[in-house]
VOPAMAR-806581 format. One line per field, with one value per residue (C-alpha): residue number from 1; x, z, y. Coordinates in nm, 3 decimals, padded with zeros to 5 digits, m for minus. Each point is the difference from the previous one (the first is absolute). Layout:
<rs>
num <- c(NUM / ...)
xx <- c(X / ...)
zz <- c(Z / ...)
yy <- c(Y / ...)
</rs>
This chain:
<rs>
num <- c(1 / 2 / 3 / 4 / 5 / 6 / 7 / 8 / 9 / 10 / 11 / 12 / 13 / 14 / 15 / 16 / 17 / 18 / 19 / 20 / 21 / 22 / 23 / 24 / 25 / 26 / 27 / 28 / 29 / 30 / 31 / 32 / 33 / 34 / 35 / 36 / 37 / 38 / 39 / 40 / 41 / 42 / 43 / 44 / 45 / 46 / 47 / 48 / 49 / 50 / 51 / 52 / 53 / 54 / 55 / 56 / 57 / 58 / 59 / 60 / 61 / 62 / 63 / 64 / 65 / 66 / 67 / 68 / 69 / 70 / 71 / 72 / 73 / 74 / 75 / 76 / 77 / 78 / 79 / 80 / 81 / 82 / 83 / 84 / 85 / 86 / 87 / 88 / 89 / 90 / 91 / 92 / 93 / 94 / 95 / 96 / 97 / 98 / 99 / 100 / 101 / 102 / 103 / 104 / 105 / 106 / 107 / 108 / 109 / 110 / 111 / 112 / 113 / 114 / 115 / 116 / 117 / 118 / 119 / 120 / 121 / 122 / 123 / 124 / 125 / 126 / 127 / 128 / 129 / 130 / 131 / 132 / 133 / 134 / 135 / 136 / 137 / 138 / 139 / 140 / 141 / 142 / 143 / 144 / 145 / 146 / 147 / 148 / 149 / 150 / 151 / 152 / 153 / 154 / 155 / 156 / 157 / 158 / 159 / 160 / 161 / 162 / 163 / 164 / 165 / 166 / 167 / 168 / 169 / 170 / 171 / 172 / 173 / 174 / 175 / 176 / 177 / 178 / 179 / 180 / 181 / 182 / 183 / 184 / 185 / 186 / 187 / 188 / 189 / 190 / 191 / 192 / 193 / 194 / 195 / 196 / 197 / 198 / 199 / 200 / 201 / 202 / 203 / 204 / 205 / 206 / 207 / 208 / 209 / 210 / 211 / 212 / 213 / 214 / 215 / 216 / 217 / 218 / 219 / 220 / 221 / 222 / 223 / 224 / 225 / 226 / 227 / 228 / 229 / 230 / 231 / 232 / 233 / 234 / 235 / 236 / 237 / 238 / 239 / 240 / 241 / 242 / 243 / 244 / 245 / 246 / 247 / 248 / 249 / 250 / 251 / 252 / 253 / 254 / 255 / 256 / 257 / 258 / 259 / 260 / 261 / 262 / 263 / 264 / 265 / 266 / 267 / 268 / 269 / 270 / 271 / 272 / 273 / 274 / 275 / 276 / 277 / 278 / 279 / 280 / 281 / 282 / 283 / 284 / 285 / 286 / 287 / 288 / 289 / 290 / 291 / 292 / 293 / 294 / 295 / 296 / 297 / 298 / 299 / 300 / 301 / 302 / 303 / 304 / 305 / 306 / 307 / 308 / 309 / 310 / 311 / 312 / 313 / 314 / 315 / 316 / 317 / 318 / 319 / 320 / 321 / 322 / 323 / 324 / 325 / 326 / 327 / 328 / 329 / 330 / 331 / 332 / 333 / 334 / 335 / 336 / 337 / 338 / 339 / 340 / 341 / 342 / 343 / 344 / 345 / 346 / 347 / 348 / 349 / 350 / 351 / 352 / 353 / 354 / 355 / 356 / 357 / 358 / 359 / 360 / 361 / 362 / 363 / 364 / 365 / 366 / 367 / 368 / 369 / 370 / 371 / 372 / 373 / 374 / 375 / 376 / 377 / 378 / 379 / 380 / 381 / 382 / 383 / 384 / 385 / 386 / 387 / 388 / 389 / 390 / 391 / 392 / 393 / 394 / 395 / 396 / 397 / 398 / 399 / 400 / 401 / 402 / 403 / 404 / 405 / 406 / 407 / 408 / 409 / 410 / 411 / 412 / 413 / 414 / 415 / 416 / 417 / 418 / 419 / 420 / 421 / 422 / 423 / 424 / 425 / 426 / 427 / 428 / 429 / 430 / 431 / 432 / 433 / 434 / 435 / 436 / 437 / 438 / 439 / 440 / 441 / 442 / 443 / 444 / 445 / 446 / 447 / 448 / 449 / 450 / 451 / 452 / 453 / 454 / 455 / 456 / 457 / 458 / 459 / 460 / 461 / 462 / 463 / 464 / 465 / 466 / 467 / 468 / 469 / 470 / 471 / 472 / 473 / 474 / 475 / 476 / 477 / 478 / 479 / 480 / 481 / 482 / 483 / 484 / 485 / 486 / 487 / 488)
xx <- c(08.943 / m00.367 / m00.075 / 00.237 / 00.341 / m00.017 / 00.036 / 00.256 / 00.160 / 00.009 / 00.179 / 00.326 / m00.068 / m00.096 / 00.109 / 00.112 / m00.369 / m00.238 / m00.299 / m00.222 / m00.040 / m00.179 / 00.051 / 00.337 / 00.087 / 00.219 / m00.014 / 00.211 / m00.078 / 00.275 / m00.156 / m00.326 / 00.106 / 00.184 / m00.304 / m00.258 / 00.207 / 00.109 / m00.465 / m00.057 / 00.298 / m00.090 / m00.360 / 00.061 / 00.233 / m00.365 / m00.153 / m00.179 / 00.020 / m00.068 / m00.342 / m00.210 / m00.113 / 00.156 / m00.222 / 00.118 / m00.178 / 00.345 / m00.013 / 00.105 / 00.345 / 00.336 / m00.012 / m00.373 / 00.156 / 00.317 / m00.190 / m00.274 / 00.283 / 00.243 / m00.340 / m00.072 / 00.402 / m00.026 / m00.330 / m00.226 / m00.335 / m00.077 / m00.372 / 00.041 / m00.240 / m00.134 / 00.247 / m00.230 / m00.371 / m00.126 / 00.196 / m00.279 / m00.072 / 00.317 / m00.010 / m00.373 / 00.248 / 00.247 / m00.246 / m00.168 / 00.367 / 00.088 / 00.326 / 00.285 / 00.201 / 00.002 / 00.262 / m00.138 / 00.134 / 00.175 / m00.361 / m00.232 / m00.258 / m00.069 / m00.177 / m00.067 / 00.280 / 00.251 / 00.303 / m00.029 / 00.354 / 00.026 / 00.255 / 00.178 / 00.380 / 00.028 / m00.087 / 00.193 / 00.307 / m00.140 / 00.011 / 00.356 / 00.105 / m00.099 / 00.181 / m00.032 / 00.157 / m00.306 / m00.075 / m00.428 / m00.170 / m00.292 / m00.151 / m00.235 / m00.306 / 00.049 / m00.272 / 00.144 / m00.245 / m00.341 / m00.265 / m00.230 / m00.291 / m00.020 / m00.292 / m00.244 / m00.253 / 00.017 / 00.243 / 00.346 / m00.066 / 00.377 / 00.098 / 00.362 / 00.351 / 00.294 / 00.322 / m00.085 / m00.339 / 00.181 / 00.290 / m00.244 / m00.188 / 00.243 / 00.121 / m00.283 / m00.007 / 00.362 / m00.142 / m00.253 / 00.270 / 00.159 / 00.319 / 00.365 / 00.280 / 00.045 / m00.260 / m00.093 / m00.330 / m00.210 / m00.242 / m00.267 / m00.220 / m00.050 / 00.192 / m00.351 / m00.156 / 00.099 / 00.117 / 00.182 / 00.159 / 00.095 / m00.024 / 00.371 / 00.023 / 00.026 / 00.234 / 00.274 / m00.049 / 00.162 / 00.269 / m00.167 / 00.025 / m00.313 / m00.060 / m00.282 / m00.169 / m00.309 / m00.308 / m00.105 / 00.161 / m00.097 / 00.005 / 00.287 / 00.163 / m00.022 / 00.114 / 00.322 / 00.043 / 00.017 / 00.182 / 00.283 / 00.040 / m00.015 / m00.258 / m00.097 / m00.307 / m00.236 / m00.373 / m00.303 / m00.389 / m00.273 / m00.043 / 00.378 / 00.030 / m00.355 / 00.195 / 00.325 / m00.257 / m00.122 / 00.363 / 00.051 / 00.058 / 00.006 / 00.351 / 00.069 / 00.074 / 00.152 / 00.248 / 00.270 / m00.169 / 00.092 / m00.372 / m00.317 / m00.204 / m00.322 / m00.142 / m00.317 / m00.274 / m00.083 / 00.001 / m00.222 / 00.052 / 00.086 / 00.229 / 00.181 / 00.042 / 00.081 / 00.370 / 00.109 / m00.066 / 00.062 / 00.178 / 00.232 / 00.016 / 00.146 / m00.375 / m00.151 / m00.275 / 00.025 / m00.223 / 00.031 / m00.104 / 00.133 / m00.054 / 00.156 / 00.280 / m00.062 / m00.241 / 00.092 / 00.117 / m00.168 / 00.330 / m00.072 / 00.018 / m00.335 / m00.181 / m00.164 / m00.115 / m00.127 / 00.061 / m00.331 / 00.212 / 00.287 / 00.192 / 00.141 / 00.085 / 00.323 / 00.120 / m00.058 / m00.313 / m00.306 / m00.344 / m00.350 / m00.311 / m00.307 / m00.390 / m00.120 / m00.020 / 00.335 / 00.026 / 00.255 / m00.145 / 00.071 / 00.221 / m00.107 / m00.366 / 00.070 / 00.000 / 00.190 / 00.374 / 00.215 / 00.388 / 00.219 / 00.386 / 00.317 / 00.032 / m00.380 / m00.014 / m00.164 / m00.310 / 00.086 / m00.241 / m00.300 / 00.226 / m00.170 / m00.318 / m00.003 / m00.216 / 00.287 / 00.200 / m00.144 / 00.064 / 00.356 / m00.115 / 00.075 / m00.387 / 00.098 / m00.335 / 00.022 / m00.191 / 00.172 / 00.069 / 00.276 / m00.016 / 00.134 / 00.325 / m00.012 / 00.045 / m00.201 / m00.331 / m00.091 / m00.377 / 00.020 / m00.022 / m00.297 / m00.110 / m00.034 / m00.259 / m00.309 / m00.326 / m00.209 / m00.383 / 00.202 / 00.252 / 00.373 / 00.161 / 00.405 / 00.169 / 00.275 / m00.172 / m00.252 / 00.353 / 00.145 / m00.301 / m00.002 / 00.385 / m00.029 / m00.097 / 00.178 / m00.121 / 00.087 / 00.357 / m00.119 / m00.334 / m00.152 / m00.321 / m00.213 / m00.358 / m00.236 / m00.256 / m00.313 / m00.388 / m00.093 / 00.261 / 00.176 / 00.345 / 00.106 / 00.263 / 00.187 / 00.333 / 00.202 / 00.213 / 00.302 / m00.125 / 00.331 / m00.227 / m00.350 / m00.267 / m00.298 / m00.181 / m00.216 / 00.272 / 00.195 / m00.330 / m00.013 / 00.396 / m00.072 / m00.328 / 00.230 / 00.198 / m00.214 / m00.356 / m00.235 / 00.030 / 00.376 / m00.028 / 00.035 / m00.360 / 00.237 / 00.288 / 00.193 / 00.293 / 00.305 / 00.370 / 00.133 / m00.103 / 00.146 / 00.288 / 00.175 / 00.362 / 00.076 / m00.128 / m00.316 / m00.369 / m00.184 / m00.311 / m00.105 / 00.057 / m00.205 / m00.256 / 00.020 / m00.056 / m00.316 / m00.172 / 00.178 / m00.178 / m00.287 / m00.211 / m00.028 / m00.372 / m00.026)
zz <- c(06.381 / 00.056 / 00.205 / 00.337 / m00.259 / m00.023 / 00.294 / 00.015 / m00.222 / 00.125 / 00.335 / m00.321 / m00.158 / 00.261 / 00.301 / 00.260 / m00.113 / 00.248 / m00.075 / 00.317 / 00.332 / 00.317 / 00.259 / 00.075 / m00.221 / m00.358 / m00.189 / m00.388 / m00.281 / 00.044 / 00.372 / m00.130 / m00.261 / 00.214 / 00.281 / m00.292 / m00.085 / 00.352 / 00.019 / m00.227 / 00.036 / 00.383 / m00.106 / m00.154 / 00.236 / 00.222 / m00.212 / m00.266 / m00.308 / m00.373 / m00.134 / 00.419 / 00.125 / 00.236 / 00.213 / 00.171 / 00.222 / 00.138 / 00.064 / m00.278 / 00.127 / m00.229 / 00.150 / m00.188 / m00.375 / 00.088 / 00.013 / m00.267 / m00.153 / 00.070 / 00.031 / m00.430 / m00.051 / 00.058 / m00.137 / 00.311 / m00.048 / 00.254 / 00.097 / 00.183 / 00.319 / 00.178 / 00.355 / 00.197 / m00.144 / 00.292 / 00.058 / m00.061 / m00.380 / m00.076 / 00.109 / m00.177 / m00.294 / 00.029 / 00.016 / m00.273 / m00.213 / 00.189 / 00.043 / 00.067 / 00.156 / 00.189 / 00.086 / 00.247 / 00.354 / 00.280 / 00.244 / m00.269 / 00.130 / m00.235 / m00.350 / 00.085 / m00.321 / 00.106 / m00.210 / 00.192 / m00.005 / 00.209 / m00.087 / 00.349 / 00.125 / m00.103 / m00.371 / 00.008 / 00.063 / m00.225 / m00.224 / 00.023 / 00.034 / m00.359 / m00.292 / m00.260 / m00.287 / m00.063 / m00.377 / m00.108 / m00.307 / 00.067 / m00.309 / m00.161 / m00.006 / 00.387 / 00.207 / 00.122 / 00.325 / 00.066 / 00.026 / 00.233 / m00.078 / 00.232 / 00.143 / 00.038 / m00.085 / 00.132 / 00.069 / m00.205 / m00.382 / m00.038 / m00.379 / m00.117 / m00.239 / m00.147 / m00.023 / m00.393 / 00.110 / 00.256 / m00.203 / m00.294 / 00.290 / 00.152 / m00.333 / 00.007 / 00.272 / m00.057 / m00.286 / 00.167 / 00.239 / m00.257 / 00.273 / m00.079 / 00.176 / 00.352 / 00.258 / 00.377 / 00.018 / 00.308 / 00.084 / 00.296 / m00.087 / 00.091 / m00.221 / 00.049 / m00.211 / m00.412 / 00.005 / 00.256 / m00.112 / m00.360 / 00.029 / 00.294 / m00.327 / m00.338 / 00.193 / 00.164 / m00.382 / m00.169 / 00.323 / 00.156 / 00.429 / 00.158 / 00.364 / 00.168 / 00.273 / 00.212 / m00.151 / 00.346 / m00.062 / 00.087 / m00.324 / 00.119 / 00.050 / m00.351 / m00.139 / 00.273 / m00.090 / m00.392 / 00.117 / 00.183 / m00.135 / m00.433 / m00.121 / m00.375 / m00.005 / 00.200 / m00.051 / 00.221 / 00.044 / m00.017 / 00.333 / 00.124 / m00.326 / 00.140 / 00.330 / m00.127 / m00.217 / 00.389 / 00.078 / m00.280 / m00.077 / m00.325 / m00.009 / m00.159 / 00.279 / m00.131 / m00.271 / m00.025 / m00.131 / m00.362 / 00.021 / 00.235 / m00.155 / 00.153 / 00.018 / 00.125 / m00.086 / m00.224 / 00.155 / m00.148 / m00.217 / 00.257 / 00.214 / m00.259 / m00.090 / 00.328 / 00.099 / m00.321 / 00.106 / 00.355 / m00.004 / m00.245 / m00.395 / m00.012 / 00.078 / m00.166 / 00.010 / m00.087 / m00.070 / 00.022 / 00.194 / 00.146 / m00.332 / m00.186 / 00.197 / m00.148 / m00.293 / m00.035 / 00.142 / m00.055 / m00.016 / 00.156 / m00.392 / m00.036 / 00.305 / m00.125 / m00.280 / 00.114 / 00.346 / 00.036 / m00.131 / 00.095 / m00.284 / m00.318 / 00.062 / m00.106 / m00.324 / 00.118 / 00.112 / m00.183 / 00.158 / m00.155 / 00.151 / m00.112 / 00.049 / 00.169 / m00.291 / 00.029 / m00.368 / 00.067 / m00.016 / m00.177 / 00.131 / 00.277 / 00.101 / 00.365 / 00.028 / 00.116 / 00.057 / m00.150 / m00.004 / m00.184 / m00.050 / 00.101 / 00.286 / 00.113 / 00.308 / m00.084 / 00.335 / 00.245 / 00.004 / 00.212 / 00.194 / m00.304 / m00.119 / m00.366 / m00.197 / 00.080 / m00.257 / m00.352 / m00.332 / 00.071 / 00.219 / 00.313 / 00.157 / 00.308 / 00.051 / m00.062 / m00.203 / m00.271 / m00.295 / m00.271 / m00.164 / m00.372 / 00.148 / 00.208 / 00.307 / 00.261 / 00.177 / 00.369 / 00.094 / 00.293 / 00.059 / m00.253 / 00.413 / 00.115 / m00.242 / 00.165 / m00.242 / 00.072 / m00.185 / m00.322 / 00.052 / 00.055 / 00.272 / 00.008 / 00.333 / m00.057 / m00.210 / 00.328 / 00.172 / m00.210 / 00.022 / 00.366 / m00.011 / m00.140 / 00.353 / 00.160 / 00.297 / m00.088 / 00.120 / m00.173 / m00.106 / m00.088 / m00.107 / m00.033 / m00.135 / 00.257 / m00.089 / 00.055 / 00.166 / m00.363 / m00.086 / m00.175 / 00.062 / 00.162 / m00.001 / 00.425 / m00.072 / 00.283 / 00.114 / 00.215 / 00.032 / 00.009 / 00.257 / 00.116 / m00.307 / m00.059 / m00.217 / m00.138 / m00.113 / m00.184 / m00.190 / m00.181 / m00.091 / m00.121 / m00.178 / m00.228 / m00.083 / m00.047 / m00.121 / 00.291 / m00.020 / 00.044 / 00.314 / 00.336 / 00.210 / 00.293 / 00.184 / 00.256 / 00.177 / 00.081 / 00.096 / m00.189 / m00.231 / 00.098 / m00.229 / m00.048 / 00.061 / m00.320 / m00.014 / m00.169 / 00.120 / 00.142 / m00.214 / 00.246 / 00.371 / m00.166 / m00.087 / 00.339 / 00.160 / m00.088 / 00.183 / 00.296 / m00.133 / 00.002 / m00.327 / m00.194 / m00.096 / m00.379)
yy <- c(09.731 / 00.178 / 00.316 / m00.037 / 00.040 / 00.347 / 00.037 / m00.211 / 00.195 / 00.281 / m00.173 / 00.000 / 00.312 / 00.226 / m00.234 / 00.333 / 00.188 / 00.051 / m00.271 / 00.021 / 00.213 / m00.104 / 00.220 / m00.007 / m00.256 / m00.002 / m00.293 / 00.089 / m00.243 / m00.191 / m00.122 / m00.041 / m00.213 / m00.216 / m00.010 / m00.059 / m00.308 / m00.083 / 00.005 / m00.215 / m00.294 / m00.003 / m00.023 / m00.293 / m00.140 / 00.010 / m00.161 / 00.250 / m00.147 / 00.239 / 00.015 / 00.019 / 00.283 / 00.182 / 00.233 / 00.359 / 00.095 / 00.274 / 00.343 / 00.255 / m00.027 / m00.033 / m00.405 / m00.021 / 00.103 / m00.227 / m00.263 / 00.074 / m00.046 / m00.267 / m00.230 / 00.100 / m00.005 / m00.409 / m00.042 / 00.020 / 00.261 / 00.222 / 00.068 / 00.352 / m00.078 / 00.363 / m00.053 / 00.318 / m00.252 / m00.241 / m00.320 / m00.146 / 00.169 / m00.145 / m00.306 / 00.008 / 00.100 / m00.268 / m00.295 / 00.102 / 00.074 / m00.340 / 00.183 / m00.267 / 00.269 / 00.368 / 00.313 / 00.125 / 00.196 / m00.070 / 00.047 / m00.012 / m00.257 / m00.294 / m00.030 / m00.414 / m00.051 / m00.309 / 00.176 / 00.345 / 00.104 / 00.297 / 00.259 / 00.018 / 00.000 / m00.352 / 00.081 / 00.312 / m00.306 / m00.265 / 00.274 / 00.166 / m00.364 / m00.092 / m00.038 / 00.279 / m00.166 / m00.247 / m00.036 / 00.008 / m00.107 / 00.260 / 00.087 / 00.298 / m00.236 / m00.088 / 00.142 / 00.331 / 00.206 / m00.178 / 00.339 / 00.148 / 00.247 / 00.267 / m00.149 / 00.364 / m00.105 / m00.410 / m00.298 / 00.004 / m00.196 / m00.050 / m00.065 / m00.100 / 00.090 / m00.117 / 00.137 / 00.112 / 00.087 / 00.281 / 00.111 / 00.133 / 00.105 / 00.165 / 00.154 / 00.170 / 00.131 / 00.145 / 00.103 / 00.288 / 00.073 / 00.166 / 00.051 / 00.019 / m00.051 / m00.156 / 00.160 / m00.079 / m00.139 / 00.051 / m00.246 / 00.009 / m00.149 / m00.428 / m00.295 / m00.210 / 00.257 / m00.024 / 00.364 / 00.030 / m00.386 / 00.076 / 00.371 / m00.101 / m00.354 / 00.330 / 00.169 / m00.311 / m00.041 / 00.321 / m00.047 / 00.300 / 00.009 / m00.096 / 00.165 / m00.148 / 00.159 / m00.063 / 00.128 / 00.165 / 00.364 / 00.377 / 00.143 / 00.295 / m00.397 / m00.058 / 00.290 / 00.043 / m00.306 / 00.024 / 00.313 / m00.190 / m00.333 / 00.193 / m00.220 / 00.036 / m00.229 / m00.018 / m00.200 / 00.053 / m00.112 / 00.305 / m00.003 / 00.028 / 00.343 / 00.115 / m00.012 / 00.206 / 00.268 / 00.087 / 00.019 / 00.243 / 00.356 / 00.170 / m00.076 / m00.337 / m00.236 / m00.248 / 00.225 / m00.182 / m00.391 / m00.104 / m00.153 / m00.130 / m00.228 / m00.059 / m00.342 / m00.214 / 00.175 / 00.388 / 00.260 / 00.262 / 00.283 / 00.343 / m00.254 / m00.076 / 00.383 / 00.030 / m00.221 / 00.100 / 00.350 / m00.069 / m00.294 / m00.039 / 00.115 / m00.390 / m00.130 / m00.349 / m00.196 / m00.381 / m00.225 / m00.414 / m00.312 / m00.287 / m00.217 / 00.228 / 00.283 / 00.315 / 00.077 / 00.375 / 00.321 / 00.368 / 00.265 / 00.328 / 00.143 / m00.209 / 00.162 / 00.280 / m00.119 / m00.320 / 00.024 / m00.267 / m00.280 / m00.261 / m00.002 / m00.193 / m00.324 / m00.107 / m00.214 / m00.361 / 00.047 / 00.018 / 00.156 / m00.012 / 00.139 / m00.231 / m00.052 / m00.303 / m00.222 / 00.017 / 00.278 / 00.252 / 00.317 / 00.332 / 00.342 / 00.141 / m00.272 / m00.134 / m00.397 / m00.232 / m00.033 / m00.310 / m00.045 / m00.198 / m00.042 / m00.168 / 00.092 / m00.116 / m00.279 / m00.354 / m00.104 / m00.237 / m00.220 / m00.017 / 00.347 / 00.232 / 00.100 / m00.133 / 00.208 / 00.335 / m00.199 / m00.155 / 00.011 / 00.103 / 00.311 / 00.107 / 00.170 / 00.181 / 00.139 / 00.398 / 00.208 / 00.164 / 00.206 / 00.116 / 00.249 / 00.045 / 00.038 / m00.288 / 00.150 / m00.256 / 00.232 / m00.232 / 00.021 / m00.235 / m00.342 / m00.250 / m00.142 / 00.333 / 00.126 / 00.100 / m00.022 / 00.266 / m00.028 / m00.137 / 00.184 / m00.028 / 00.174 / m00.021 / 00.057 / 00.191 / 00.237 / 00.086 / m00.048 / 00.294 / 00.212 / m00.007 / 00.086 / 00.292 / 00.137 / 00.229 / m00.187 / m00.362 / m00.182 / m00.327 / m00.116 / m00.364 / m00.149 / m00.297 / m00.121 / m00.090 / m00.177 / 00.153 / m00.162 / 00.103 / m00.286 / 00.324 / 00.027 / 00.390 / 00.180 / 00.026 / 00.217 / 00.000 / 00.304 / 00.093 / 00.392 / 00.211 / 00.253 / 00.054 / m00.088 / m00.152 / m00.212 / 00.266 / 00.196 / m00.307 / m00.141 / 00.403 / 00.001 / m00.413 / 00.165 / 00.238 / m00.262 / m00.339 / m00.105 / m00.057 / m00.341 / 00.018 / 00.249 / m00.221 / m00.038 / m00.049 / 00.090 / m00.151 / 00.257 / m00.212 / 00.073 / m00.192 / m00.276 / m00.377 / m00.058 / m00.362 / 00.003 / 00.036 / 00.410 / m00.115 / 00.157 / m00.375 / m00.004 / m00.317 / 00.182 / 00.292 / m00.272 / m00.099 / 00.367 / m00.075 / m00.176 / 00.192 / 00.321 / m00.209 / m00.143 / 00.286 / 00.189 / 00.083)
</rs>
């Protein structure tokens, strides 16, 4: 048995229930179990062996999920790659990871893997001819998945979860979701992105229907789709939430949802309250990492009292906030977040920042604090901390202050080294209309101490994002060169 066994179980007990909806294609649990088993057998017939890594450079379709489940069922180790990335970028990853196999789209450019298998007509004919009754010697301690970080600050790094680790991580995630009965889940996030992939697998592992939809849509299209397809649960990144808020009126835009989860980056307090009022009263914010899956959820009943939090952790994870010497800090004091539990990934040699895994703990690189009731408050990335005259400035705090201005749609803050070797706070903002830098400086001075107020503002039509919808801070640093040298 392994993680995929539960999907195969639903193939027997919920055979007629819809498992996946991909455009006009509806796949029942019986058919999903059959296709998973045939995919496993066909991969074996092509020479894929238990324990071998197999890259998945596939679009966000039902075939992607079937290939993942089939690979894992027969003991191979799926390695999701971003099909939107340039072929040269993926070729570097294929070489760095020494992938013997790669599943790709029929017309995708070559990435250098000799074991490239294209999901073309021949693939589908081969799967259809393969046996569905083969026995597999799967084990809970076998590797289940090699997962990449989202790469918002540089090259992706990779970690591995066994089937047992993933089972514990998924159990915690399902605990946080607090859903009863069966649901219809809408996924518009990329399956390469851990937030999209894990959300889909969570709902398949509880017997729900997963509807896949492209992540390029208008707010009106999204609202119409949720109503027409009777969606009850959905997940979005902050960018999508803000787009819906721009289109929302006073009445809830998605009143019939049982839950709407926001993941990928913390929202600001006003945005959470606004989303609960104008999108759905069942709006939740979820915090997690590719290495741990979901760690905590902030429920709507806590927005007023603890709106700055990302919620309480589930029962299978331990959180700790420490100083630079790994000494635990008192409640309420900001420090370095670390996480441990049975559902934590393991580092992949030469592909993971080893400093993030120490003494049985995972260090996600976050500044955080916890209150006496175990609510987690995020303060920004440790790598983004700006040093001003010996004092630390956390970008998330400055961004939060900027987002309180009604004329700002989005904001991102960086530290830039000045001519005196002191860092200055530089802000990138997306304005709702015409607004002067002086007005923003005055706004910040009423909310921040002087050394935290941005020394320079850059106004953009949009903030650069990666394929996971996160702000691409590396791209923002690149923009500084285009704007010319900073005179700070």
